[in-house]
C-alpha positions, 0 to 999 in steps of 0.5 A: 499500499503506497501512502498518499498525501492527505487532501485538504478536504480530509485534513479539515475533517480530521481536525474536527474529530472528537477525541472518541472519534480519533480513538476509533479511527486510530483503531481501524488504521492500517499498520503502515499508516499507523507506524508512519504517524508514530515515526513522525513521518506524518502528523496524527492529523495527516494520518487520520485524514488519509485513513478517512479518505481510504474508508470513504473510497472503500465505502463508495466501492462497496456501495457500487458493488452492492447496487450491482448485486441488487440490480442483478437480483431484481432482474433475476426475480423479475425474470422468474415471475 
């Protein structure tokens, strides 16, 4: 996994997180990303912003796949009727 730079949009979102939200996000953070934050190659805010962006991309992909599955299922059920 290549670590990218955090976009401004996600940096702003990361700065507005509560302590509880930061803890939860750190728990879900990938190992390489977390180590870079610990090694001070990234600030905590940058690491959180990158994690938020990764999760948003994964959620978008999941929603697209789910939509495709539902469309196939609906098409099949209409065909069976």
